[in-house]
C-alpha positions in Angstrom: 108.6 109.7 104.3 107.9 106.0 104.9 110.0 103.5 102.9 107.9 102.0 100.2 109.2 98.7 98.8 107.0 99.0 95.7 108.7 102.3 94.8 112.2 101.4 95.9 112.3 98.0 94.1 110.1 98.7 91.1 111.9 95.8 89.2 110.1 93.3 91.5 106.8 95.0 92.1 106.0 97.1 89.0 107.2 95.1 86.0 106.2 95.9 82.4 103.3 94.3 80.6 105.8 92.3 78.6 107.8 89.4 80.1 111.2 89.9 81.5 113.9 87.9 83.3 114.8 89.0 86.8 117.1 87.7 89.6 115.2 87.9 92.8 117.3 88.2 96.0 116.7 86.8 99.4 113.7 88.3 101.2 111.9 87.5 104.4 108.1 87.2 104.9 105.4 86.6 107.4 103.8 83.4 105.9 100.7 81.2 106.5 100.3 77.9 104.7 97.0 76.4 103.7 94.8 74.5 101.2 91.6 75.0 99.4 89.7 77.5 97.3 90.7 81.1 98.2 87.2 82.3 97.3 85.5 80.3 100.1 84.1 82.7 102.6 84.8 80.4 105.5 87.9 78.8 104.0 91.5 78.8 105.3 92.6 81.5 102.9 90.4 84.3 104.3 91.5 83.3 107.9 95.2 83.4 106.8 94.9 86.9 105.5 93.6 88.2 108.8 96.6 86.7 110.5 99.1 88.1 108.0 97.8 91.6 108.2 97.6 91.5 112.0 101.2 90.4 112.4 102.5 92.8 109.6 100.8 95.9 111.1 101.8 95.0 114.6 105.5 95.1 113.5 105.0 98.3 111.5 103.3 100.0 114.4 105.8 98.8 117.0 107.2 102.4 117.0 104.1 103.5 118.9 104.6 101.1 121.8 107.1 99.9 124.3 108.7 97.2 122.0 111.8 98.7 120.3 113.2 96.9 117.2 116.8 97.5 116.5 117.4 99.2 113.1 113.6 100.0 112.7 112.6 102.5 110.1 109.1 103.5 109.1 107.8 101.7 106.0 104.7 101.0 104.0 103.4 97.4 104.5 104.2 95.7 101.2 101.5 94.1 99.1 100.0 90.6 99.7 101.7 87.8 97.8 101.0 84.1 97.2 102.8 81.0 96.2 100.4 78.4 94.6 100.6 74.7 93.5 98.3 71.7 92.9 99.3 68.1 93.6 99.7 66.0 90.5 99.1 68.9 88.1 101.7 70.6 85.9 101.1 74.3 86.1 97.9 75.7 87.5 94.3 74.4 86.7 92.1 77.4 87.4 89.0 75.2 87.1 90.1 73.2 90.2 90.6 75.9 92.9 89.6 73.4 95.5 92.9 71.6 94.8 95.1 74.6 95.6 97.9 74.5 98.1 99.2 77.9 98.9 101.7 79.9 101.0 100.3 83.4 101.5 102.9 86.0 102.5 103.7 89.6 103.2 107.2 90.9 102.9 109.0 92.0 106.1 111.9 94.4 106.5 115.3 92.7 107.1 115.5 94.3 110.6 112.7 92.0 111.9 114.4 89.2 113.9 112.8 85.9 115.1 112.5 87.4 118.5 110.6 90.5 117.1 108.5 88.2 115.0 107.5 86.1 118.0 106.6 89.3 119.9 104.4 90.4 117.0 102.6 87.1 116.9 101.8 87.2 120.6 100.8 90.8 120.6 98.6 90.5 117.5 96.9 87.4 119.0 96.1 89.3 122.2 94.9 92.5 120.6 92.9 91.0 117.7 91.7 87.8 119.4 93.2 85.7 116.6 95.1 82.4 116.7 98.4 83.5 115.1 100.3 80.3 115.8 100.0 79.4 112.1 102.2 82.4 111.1 105.9 81.7 110.4 108.9 83.8 109.5 109.9 82.6 106.1 113.1 83.4 104.1 113.2 82.8 100.4 115.6 83.4 97.6 113.8 82.9 94.3 116.8 83.5 92.0 116.2 83.6 88.2 112.6 84.1 87.2 110.4 85.3 84.4 107.8 87.8 85.4 105.1 90.0 83.9 102.4 92.5 85.0 99.0 90.8 84.4 96.0 93.1 84.1 92.6 91.4 84.4 90.8 88.6 86.2 92.8 85.9 87.9 91.0 83.4 85.8 92.5 85.0 82.7 96.0 84.4 83.8 96.7 81.4 81.5 97.0 83.6 78.4 99.5 85.8 80.2 101.4 82.8 81.5 101.7 81.5 77.9 103.4 84.8 76.9 105.9 84.2 79.8 106.6 80.6 78.8 107.1 81.6 75.1 109.4 84.5 76.1 111.5 82.3 78.4 111.9 79.6 75.8 112.8 82.1 73.1 115.5 83.5 75.4 117.1 80.2 76.4 115.2 79.4 79.6 113.0 76.6 80.7 110.6 76.3 83.7 112.3 75.3 86.9 109.4 74.4 89.3 110.1 72.4 92.5 108.9 72.1 96.0 110.5 75.4 96.8 110.2 77.2 93.5 106.5 77.9 92.8 103.9 79.9 90.8 104.1 83.3 92.5 101.6 86.2 92.4 101.9 89.7 93.9 98.6 91.4 94.3 98.7 95.2 93.6 94.9 95.6 93.6 92.2 95.0 96.2 89.6 92.7 94.5 87.0 94.0 96.9 87.4 97.5 95.4 88.6 96.9 91.9 86.7 95.5 88.9 88.1 92.2 87.6 89.3 93.6 84.3 91.4 96.2 86.1 93.1 94.0 88.6 96.9 94.2 88.5 98.9 91.2 89.5 102.6 90.4 89.1 103.0 86.8 88.0 106.5 85.3 88.5 107.7 81.8 87.5 111.1 80.2 88.3 113.3 79.4 85.3 116.8 78.1 84.5 119.1 78.5 81.5 119.2 75.6 79.1 
């Protein structure tokens, strides 16, 4: 049975529909940074996703080839995630998607080393005909956060975020955004196959005790 991060770490991938405080440990990801509206058909975001999945699946399927990764175990590729911010704006303005900065990521198992990652980039580029030079191996430790399961359109997130903010304040926490602590989303639904009102997205914000 392949290891499934969503099932093994439900506290981070399957939170309740009510806000909760969690402490998120260090994790590593394949990451691509970019700017612009994620809905643009020819934008950076769509191109970034192709690179992320190419590198992720190259690492997962390494068991089928000659490259052996020490400590490898079979696993389900974790869901797509994204860190989002806009220069000069407090929070997120969903009417100005063109102003988005983002880091799009997919979690990688801890056994993936920089050497393995470089191999996967080169292999994915050769097999898929992609420029994977934009992919980076990123390690993050989010620490204390407030999170919730949002069901519905991405544009409807502000109401859910208000629930998170109110909960955090009522429990002695305040927002703690910075250059490295950002609005974080984990996408549990495929928007190409799921109607907007049924989309499930984990929303996570950094907080600190006051």
